[in-house]
N, C-alpha and C positions, 0 to 999 in steps of 0.2 A: 479336359473339356472346363470350361466355365460353370461353375455351380454356384447358384444363386439362392439365397435365405433371405426372405424379406417376412416384415410383419408388421402390424401397429405397435407404437411405443409399449413397452412394457409386457409383452408377450411372450418375452424370453428368447428372442433368436439369437443374441449375443452370447448368453450362457450356453446354448445349444452350440454354436459354430464352436466355442472354444471347446467343447466336449467333443466334438466331432474330430478336430485337429490332433486333439489327445489320442484318440482312437486310430485313426487312418493317417499313417505317416506320408502315403503318396499324395496328400493334400495340403496344398499350403495357402497359406491366407493372403488376399490381396489387404494391403495396409492402406487404407484411404487418408488421403490429405484432407486436412479439415482446417477451418479459422475459427471452430469454436474453442474455448479454454480447456484445457485437461482437467479431467476429475482427480481426486485425490490417489486412486490407485493405477492412475494411468500412466504409461511411459511412451514418452516421445520415440518414435521410430518403432515401437513394438504394438502397441495398441492404435496409433494414428501417427500421422506425421503432422505436426502442428506448426502453423503459417499464419502471416498476416493476411489479411484480406488483399492487401496490395500484390504481395506475392502470389496469391491464389489467382488473381486477374492478370497477371504477367503470364502464369501458366496455360489459362485461357488463350488469350493473345498468341502464343507460341503453339497453340494445338498440341499439348503435352498430356491432354486427358483423353483417357476411352470413353467416359462419361462423367459427367457432373451435375449435381443439383443443388436448390437451396432447401434445407429442412430447418426449419423452426428458427428462421433469420441467421443460420449459419450455412456456409457452402462446405460442400462435400465430393471429393473429386478422385477417380481411379486412374493412375499413371499409366500411360501406353507402356514405357519401357520397363517397369516391373514386372508388369504383367506377362509380357513377351518373353522377360528374361526366365519365368517359372515355367511357361509352357514349351520353351525351347529344351528344359531340363526334365522335360517328360512330367511334370508334376498337373495334375488337376488344380484349379485355382479358385478358392472359396471366397465368395462376395458377401460381407454382411450389409447390403445396401437396400433402400425403400424402393417404390414402385417406380419412381422418376428416373433412376438409374436402371433399373432393369428394364424399363422401355427402350433407353439409348443403346444398351447392350445387345438387345434382342435385334435391333434393327440391323446391327453391322456384325453380327456372328452368327453361324448355324450351328455351331458345336456348343451349344449352352444347355443347361438345365436349370429349372425355376422352380423353386419349392417356395411356397406362404404357410407361414404359422399362424394358427389361429388359435387366440385365449378362448379359455373355458367358458368365460362369460365376461362383461364388462365391468363387474364389480371386481373381479380379480385383476384387471389391468389396474385401476385404480389403486386398489391394494399395493401392487407391486410398484408403481409409481410413487407412493408414499413411501415403502420402503427405500426405495432409491435415494428419495428427497433426504431421508434421515443419514443414510450412508455419506452421501456426496455433496451436501448441502444445496442441492436444489430448491428453488422457493418454491412457494405455492402458486404464484403466476404461472410458472412453465409447466407445472402440473396440470392447472386450470386448461393452458393452451393446448397442451398435449392430449387432455381428453377433448377438448372440443374439435380436433382433427380426427379421433378416433376411426368413426364412420366413414369419412373421405378415404382414409388410410385402407381401411376394412374392404371397402366398394372395389378396390383392384384386384380381389383375390381370385375372379375368374380369368386373369391375364396370364395364370401360372400352369405350369405341367401338372402340379402335385398340390394338394392342401393337405397340412397335417396338423392336427388339434394339440396343443400341449397342455392338456390336464392331467398328464402324467409325464415326468421329465425323462425318466429311463426308457417308457414306451415310446415317447415322442422319439427321442434318439435312435430309437432300435429302428423305426420305422423310416427314419432318414438314412440310415446305414443300408436299408433292404432298397430303397429306391435308387440310390448312387451304384448299388452292386447291380441292379437289375439294368439301369440305362448303360453300363460299362458293358454290358453282354451283346448290347445292339450291334447287329452286322455291321453297320457304318461307322462304328467307333473302334472295332477290332482291325487296325491297319494292317496286322499281320497275318489274316485268315487266307488270303492269296497264297503264301507260302506253305501255310499249313496244309491247305486243300492240295497243293501240289505236291508236298512230299506223300500224302496220304495215298496219292493216285499214281506215283511214279514207279 
């Protein structure tokens, strides 16, 4: 299935996604294509696929994206080819994307799980963004822009299947794992059930 984790900027979704991938090896990340500049600790092809705006637009024209969106003046997109490759290998695919991408994916896919991460409070968001600024040289204007859009991002929480508050990292990741485990047990997702029931009744 497609697993989407979204949140307002600074709520911790990227850290949660990285931890989830460490814990559950049956989940693989969708690596987004982006036009933004890489941060100091980011590796091309692992964290994101970094491209020029022209290259990104060419991929749009070629219908290569499953979804794409503009976030804080940068474009982000998910390639159809890489997603299908992982699904065909029987992996669940994890998306660290915003509400725009979630809306697009939800329109075209039934086998999807969406989780929205809430911060404990607005002050914590600003604190985390300032910590990110010091680590990645993000300027004050970017932080102000992210904070100005906080309430708009937050308003999309009701479009998601589940909402989890990240007031404690370990507790939050545990709740996400429980949600995924329960979703996998849904009858519609257990494709081998007919064979299992047939064997039990034969």
